[in-house]
C-alpha positions as a Markdown table, in Angstrom:
| # | Residue | x | y | z |
|---|---|---|---|---|
| 1 | Unk | -7.4 | -3.5 | 6.3 |
| 2 | Unk | -3.7 | -3.2 | 4.3 |
| 3 | Unk | -2.1 | -7.0 | 4.1 |
| 4 | Unk | 1.1 | -7.7 | 2.9 |
| 5 | Unk | 1.6 | -11.4 | 2.9 |
| 6 | Unk | 3.4 | -13.4 | 0.8 |
| 7 | Unk | 3.7 | -17.4 | 0.4 |
| 8 | Unk | 6.1 | -18.8 | -1.9 |
| 9 | Unk | 7.0 | -22.6 | -2.8 |
| 10 | Unk | 9.8 | -23.1 | -4.8 |
| 11 | Unk | 13.8 | -24.1 | -4.5 |
| 12 | Unk | 16.6 | -22.5 | -3.2 |
| 13 | Unk | 18.5 | -21.3 | -6.3 |
| 14 | Unk | 22.2 | -21.4 | -4.7 |
| 15 | Unk | 23.7 | -21.4 | -1.4 |
| 16 | Unk | 22.5 | -18.3 | 0.7 |
| 17 | Unk | 25.1 | -15.1 | 1.7 |
| 18 | Unk | 25.3 | -13.9 | 4.9 |
| 19 | Unk | 26.4 | -10.1 | 5.9 |
| 20 | Unk | 26.8 | -8.2 | 9.2 |
| 21 | Unk | 25.3 | -5.2 | 9.3 |
| 22 | Unk | 27.0 | -2.0 | 11.2 |
| 23 | Unk | 24.3 | -2.3 | 13.4 |
| 24 | Unk | 25.7 | -5.9 | 14.1 |
| 25 | Unk | 22.6 | -7.8 | 12.9 |
| 26 | Unk | 22.9 | -10.5 | 10.3 |
| 27 | Unk | 21.4 | -10.0 | 7.0 |
| 28 | Unk | 21.2 | -13.5 | 5.0 |
| 29 | Unk | 20.0 | -13.3 | 1.0 |
| 30 | Unk | 18.7 | -15.8 | -1.1 |
| 31 | Unk | 16.8 | -16.3 | -4.0 |
| 32 | Unk | 14.2 | -19.0 | -4.6 |
| 33 | Unk | 12.8 | -20.2 | -7.8 |
| 34 | Unk | 9.4 | -20.3 | -8.7 |
| 35 | Unk | 7.6 | -22.0 | -11.8 |
| 36 | Unk | 5.2 | -20.5 | -13.5 |
| 37 | Unk | 2.2 | -22.5 | -15.4 |
| 38 | Unk | 3.6 | -24.4 | -18.4 |
| 39 | Unk | 3.7 | -21.9 | -21.2 |
| 40 | Unk | 1.5 | -22.5 | -24.1 |
| 41 | Unk | 4.2 | -23.1 | -26.3 |
| 42 | Unk | 5.4 | -26.1 | -23.9 |
| 43 | Unk | 8.1 | -24.7 | -22.4 |
| 44 | Unk | 8.1 | -23.8 | -18.4 |
| 45 | Unk | 9.0 | -20.5 | -17.4 |
| 46 | Unk | 10.6 | -19.4 | -13.7 |
| 47 | Unk | 10.8 | -16.0 | -11.7 |
| 48 | Unk | 13.9 | -16.2 | -9.5 |
| 49 | Unk | 12.5 | -14.0 | -6.4 |
| 50 | Unk | 15.1 | -12.3 | -4.2 |
| 51 | Unk | 14.6 | -13.3 | -0.3 |
| 52 | Unk | 16.1 | -11.8 | 2.8 |
| 53 | Unk | 15.5 | -12.3 | 6.7 |
| 54 | Unk | 16.9 | -11.3 | 9.8 |
| 55 | Unk | 15.8 | -14.0 | 12.0 |
| 56 | Unk | 18.4 | -16.4 | 12.8 |
| 57 | Unk | 16.1 | -19.7 | 13.2 |
| 58 | Unk | 14.9 | -18.8 | 9.5 |
| 59 | Unk | 18.7 | -18.5 | 8.5 |
| 60 | Unk | 19.9 | -21.5 | 9.7 |
| 61 | Unk | 17.3 | -23.5 | 8.0 |
| 62 | Unk | 18.1 | -22.1 | 4.8 |
| 63 | Unk | 21.8 | -22.5 | 5.3 |
| 64 | Unk | 21.2 | -26.5 | 6.1 |
| 65 | Unk | 19.6 | -26.8 | 2.6 |
| 66 | Unk | 21.4 | -27.5 | -0.6 |
| 67 | Unk | 20.7 | -25.8 | -4.0 |
| 68 | Unk | 17.5 | -27.3 | -5.8 |
| 69 | Unk | 16.1 | -28.3 | -2.6 |
| 70 | Unk | 12.4 | -27.3 | -2.2 |
| 71 | Unk | 11.3 | -24.8 | 0.6 |
| 72 | Unk | 8.4 | -22.9 | 1.5 |
| 73 | Unk | 8.7 | -18.8 | 3.0 |
| 74 | Unk | 6.2 | -16.9 | 4.6 |
| 75 | Unk | 7.3 | -13.1 | 4.8 |
| 76 | Unk | 6.1 | -9.8 | 3.4 |
| 77 | Unk | 6.8 | -7.8 | 0.6 |
| 78 | Unk | 9.3 | -4.7 | 0.7 |
| 79 | Unk | 10.6 | -2.2 | -1.6 |
| 80 | Unk | 14.2 | -0.8 | -0.5 |
| 81 | Unk | 15.8 | 2.4 | -2.1 |
| 82 | Unk | 19.6 | 2.7 | -2.0 |
| 83 | Unk | 22.2 | 4.9 | -3.2 |
| 84 | Unk | 22.9 | 8.9 | -3.2 |
| 85 | Unk | 19.7 | 11.5 | -4.1 |
| 86 | Unk | 20.6 | 11.8 | -7.6 |
| 87 | Unk | 20.7 | 8.2 | -8.5 |
| 88 | Unk | 18.7 | 6.1 | -6.5 |
| 89 | Unk | 18.0 | 2.5 | -7.3 |
| 90 | Unk | 14.5 | 0.7 | -5.9 |
| 91 | Unk | 15.2 | -3.0 | -5.5 |
| 92 | Unk | 12.4 | -5.8 | -4.0 |
| 93 | Unk | 12.8 | -8.8 | -2.3 |
| 94 | Unk | 10.7 | -10.9 | 0.0 |
| 95 | Unk | 11.3 | -10.4 | 3.9 |
| 96 | Unk | 11.2 | -13.7 | 5.3 |
| 97 | Unk | 9.7 | -14.2 | 8.7 |
| 98 | Unk | 9.7 | -18.2 | 8.6 |
| 99 | Unk | 10.6 | -20.9 | 6.3 |
| 100 | Unk | 10.3 | -24.8 | 6.4 |
| 101 | Unk | 11.6 | -27.4 | 4.0 |
| 102 | Unk | 8.7 | -29.0 | 2.1 |
| 103 | Unk | 8.9 | -32.7 | 0.1 |
| 104 | Unk | 10.0 | -32.5 | -3.5 |
| 105 | Unk | 7.2 | -33.6 | -5.9 |
| 106 | Unk | 8.5 | -35.3 | -9.0 |
| 107 | Unk | 8.8 | -33.0 | -12.1 |
| 108 | Unk | 6.1 | -34.8 | -14.3 |
| 109 | Unk | 4.1 | -36.7 | -12.1 |
| 110 | Unk | 2.1 | -39.2 | -13.7 |
| 111 | Unk | -1.1 | -38.3 | -12.7 |
| 112 | Unk | -0.7 | -35.1 | -14.3 |
| 113 | Unk | -0.6 | -36.7 | -17.7 |
| 114 | Unk | -3.5 | -36.1 | -19.2 |
| 115 | Unk | -4.3 | -38.1 | -22.8 |
| 116 | Unk | -6.3 | -36.0 | -25.1 |
| 117 | Unk | -8.9 | -37.8 | -27.2 |
| 118 | Unk | -11.0 | -36.4 | -30.2 |
| 119 | Unk | -15.0 | -36.4 | -29.9 |
| 120 | Unk | -16.6 | -38.5 | -32.2 |
| 121 | Unk | -17.6 | -36.8 | -35.3 |
| 122 | Unk | -20.6 | -34.5 | -35.2 |
| 123 | Unk | -23.4 | -35.7 | -37.5 |
| 124 | Unk | -23.7 | -33.3 | -40.7 |
| 125 | Unk | -27.6 | -32.4 | -42.1 |
| 126 | Unk | -27.4 | -32.5 | -45.8 |
| 127 | Unk | -29.9 | -30.2 | -47.6 |
| 128 | Unk | -31.2 | -31.0 | -50.9 |
| 129 | Unk | -31.1 | -28.0 | -53.3 |
| 130 | Unk | -33.8 | -26.2 | -54.1 |
| 131 | Unk | -35.1 | -26.1 | -57.1 |
């Protein structure tokens, strides 16, 4: 019944980092930048989401991308707890099971430009003063 599935499409923020763990596994870390809808004041907001993988094929694909390249990832949301018992630090990340490069969309595609026109004026009914 419970589901923990994440699908994100965004851009790689920087080159990934790799670290070999004491277990011998390789952890690959990176961030994906995902745009939000346009802010009402006209600016664009983004989220920078931390991602990790232990999968060698996924890590190889991410390593072959350049910063700002578009990518789609699938995985699960994870909460990790680090540190000594008196000073725990909680961090959140997406544990990526798969990734694929996607074709970049233009930042402002021409089809998305909407021209606003004003509606015609409404007729106004005038009332004569009662007298």
